[in-house]
N, C-alpha and C positions, 0 to 999 in steps of 0.2 A: 696514538698508535706508538709512535716516534719512541716515545718517550719508555713507556711499558719494552720495546724489544730489546730497547737501552739496558733495559733497569733488570730486566730476562736474560739478555745476551745473545738474544738471538734476531733473527730477521725481522721487518715488519709483515711479509710475508708469511710467515711462519705465526704470529701474531693473529693473525685474519684466519689460517686457515684451524686457529684455537678456537677463535669467538665465531666463525662458522659452520665448524665440524666439518669442512668439506675435504679434509684431505688425510690420509694419517697422520698423525704424530706421536712421538713416542711418550707412555706416560711421563718418565721425565722430563722431558720439555713441556708438557705441558702443566704440570705444575708449578713448574719455575714460570711461565706466561701467569698462568691464576693467581700464583704469590704475587707478581708486580701488577697486576690489574688490583687484586684486593689493595694492595699499597698506596696506589695511587689515587688509588675512586674513580677511576677509570668506565669509562660508559659509549659503547659505540653513538656514533652520528646518523642518525635517522636519513638528516638533512644530507651529510656527505654521499650515506650512499645511495640514494634516489637521486643526486647530481650524477653519480658516479654510472649510474645506473639505467638512468632517466625513467625509472619507476616509483614509485612511493608508494606502494600495496596499499594505497587507500580508496574508495569509492564515497564519493559526495554524494548527498540523498536530498533532495529540497521538497520539503513536506510543508501542508499546510497543517497545522497544530489545531486539533479538534476535540469536541467532548466525544466524538464518536469514536467510540474504540475499535471501531475495524481499522485507524490506522498503525493504531499503536500495535494491534496482531501482527499487519504487516511488516510494519518495524521492526518488530520481532524474528517474524522470520527474514527479512533482509540482512539483520546482523548475526543471528547463527549462522547463515550460510558467507557470509562474508569470512568469519569467525575459523569455520571447517576449511574453508581455501586459501587460508592465513592471510587476509585485506581485515585491515580496522576502515568504519565506518564513521563517517563525517555527515553527523545532519544539520540541516539549515532551517530556520521555523521559517515559513511568509509573512506570518499573522495575516493574509488573507490582502497584502498591502501591493501593490505592484513595481513600488518603486523599491521596497524591500527586498521584494523578490529578488530581481535584478542585480539589486547589492549583494545578496547572500550566492547569488547564479559568478558575478564577477569575483566576488572571494573564494568558490569554491573551486573557481577553473583558474584563477592565478596561485592558487596553492598548486595546481598540477597531479590533481586528482586524476589517477588511471580511469576511472569511470565515473558516470555521471547518472544518478536516476532522479525524477522526478512528475511526484505526486500530488498534487495540487488541485483545489477545489476551486482557482478562482477562474470565473474566464476569459479574464484575461490569461495569454501567453507568454510566455518568457522573451527575452528580448534576441530574435535573429542575430540582429548584431553583434551581438558579445557573445553569443552561440559559435557565429561564423570567424571570431576572433579565434578560435581554438577548436580546428576541424579535427587534431588529430584525438582528441578526448572523445570516446564516445558516450551517446545519448540512448537510454532508455526511458519511453514517456508508459507511464504507469495506468492502466485506467482513464487515459483521456484521448480523447482521440476527439472532430481529427485533428491533425496536427501536420503543419506544413514543413518542418523541419528533417534533418537529414537522418533522426534519428529510430528506432527502431521502437516498436509500439506493444504493447501486454495488455491486455484488457478482456472482460467477461464478456461473454454473449447476452445480455444483458438486455436483448428484444426473446432469446429462446428464456431465460428466467423467469422475465415477466409474465411471459404467457403460462408459462410451469405454474408458478403462483398461483392465476386465477383460474387454470383448471385446476388447479387442486379443489378449491372453493367452489367451483361449480358441481366439479365431483361428487362429495360432500353434498350436493344438492342445496346448495345455496343458489338465489337471483337474484339478488339486490346485494349487489356488491360494489363498497365506496371503492378507489384509489386516491392514496395521499401519496404525491410524484415527490421525484425529487426536482431540482430546480432543472428547469428546460433549456439551460444555458451550456447544462454540462453532459455530456452524450450518456450516461451510463441512467440520468435520471429521464432525458428525454425514452428511452429507448423503451426503459424496464416498461413505462406509460405505456407506448407504441403494443407491447406486448400483451398489458391487459386488453386493449381495446380490440387485437386481434383475433385471442380466446372468447371475450364478451360477443363477439361479430360472427366469429364460428359457430358459436351454439345458441345465435339467434337471439343474445340476452339485450334488453334495453338497460339503458346507462340514462337515470334522471339526474334530472338537473340538478347541478351540487353535489352529485356521487364524486366528482372527480377536483382535488382540492391540490395546487400547486405549492410546495414545501421546499423546506432547506436542508434535508438531511442530519438535521441534528430534536433532543430529546425534545427542546419548547416546540420546535415545527409541528412534531407530529402530536401533542397534548392539544395544541392551538388547530390542528386539524379537527380532531375525532369531537372535539368541545363541538366546531363549529357543524360536525355531521348530525349528531343528536340534535340541536336545533333544528334540521329539518323536520316538517309537517308530515314525513316519514322515513323515519331512519334507515340505513344500512343494514341486510343480516348481517353482514362479514364485511372487512373492511381486510385493505390489502396496501398495508404500508410498504414504501418503497427500500427501507432499509432497515436495519434491527434499532435503530438509534428511536427512530418516527415508532415505533412497534410499542419499545419503552414507555411513548409519549403516552402512547393509544391507551397503555393499558392503567395510567396515572389517571384519565381524562374519565374513564370506565368505571374504577374503584372509587372514586370523588362521586359522580353520578350512580352509582349502589345497583350498576349493572355486573352479569357475571360473565366469565368469558371460559366455555362457548357458547354458554346455554341461552348469553343476549344475546350478545353479538361476537363470533367466532371471529379472530383474528392471527395474519400471518406476514412475517418479518422477508426480509431479503438478508442478505451476508451472511449466517451463524455467525453471529461475535460468541465470544464465551460464555457471557453475561447468558445470552436466549435460553439454555436448558436451565439456567438456573428460577428463572420467571416461575411466576406462579398464576395460573400455567405452564408448563412449560410452553418455549415460543416454537410453532411448525414455522417453519424458512426455509430459505434457496442459500443453500450453502457457496460459500465462494469460498477458494482451494489460498487461503491467505497464506500457509508455507509455502505452500508449492510456488504461489506469486512469487516471493521473496527470493526461493531457489532460480524458479526460471529467469528472470531480473539479473542476477548476479551473473548464473551461467551465458545470456544472452552477452552482459558487456564483455566478456569473458572473449566469449565466440569473437567479436567482434574485434576486440585487440588483438587475436593471433588471424584475422584476417579482414582488416580494414576498407576492405575492396568488396564486399558482397555484398549483395544486394537486400534492399532495406526490407525487414520482417514485418509484418505484422501478427501475432500470438494470440490467438481467441481460445480462454480458458470452457469449460463446461461445466455449467452450473448444474447441480444438481438438488433434489429435493428431499426436506426431511422434516418428517411428521411428525409431530407432537402434540401437546394434550389441548394445544389452541384453537384448533379447528376442528 
């Protein structure tokens, strides 16, 4: 910047005003500065600026990469919200490994991101010791609770969503309803299953042996679980897959078995990923507001930056039933 100022014959503060466009500079002076910038191939240093302002205008996100499209759609919403608010997003994939999770966590915090989002599918939690070394960096846990840290939490009302999904199948006249749950060490998997139990009990419906299968929220898990359900002496009339990725696996198992949806077996999903509406037939599911989830996560971080001493928040998103042709 000093070289630019020297060549243009102005002060460094004038160069700064031209670059940041934060104060009036005459057109003639601006042109001189721009010519000097071009001649010297000068580019501002984001690192220098972040050291001066004690802000990097970056958000870190710790994520478990998965074949489940739900996560990609949430990241899209997060990135869009960052862009609209003048922030950049740095993504780190934990790959389901605890050591890699904590190394990535340390890396993001060492880079002094302004805030941190954590959305991982592992049962192991991020290192509290690492988080405690950076108390000034706010953290938001997305769809993962309970969490013993100091961060805010955003999650969907999985208990209500599971009950809504099951009640819809009951309202359609199905009585033999199976459930393919997610991992029970994850709050969403456990709560959606609990919602299924609530609806079945409330309506006085029995759950035959083998009708509840614990799976993994992945395509293959849904396929394997549906194959097992079809092998029962009395297969179900309808299946609630606790996320849309597993519902896709269910579709494939039913296709291989020569069964029609919903004429032979009805299928219910959860998440309302974009793929759901393009399946044949389109999938009835529970909508999670993924774009709103990303927007709310960023807004929560920015609120925490503005008011670090505010009390911890747990924000719960309301699920919505989306009725299509699979039920």
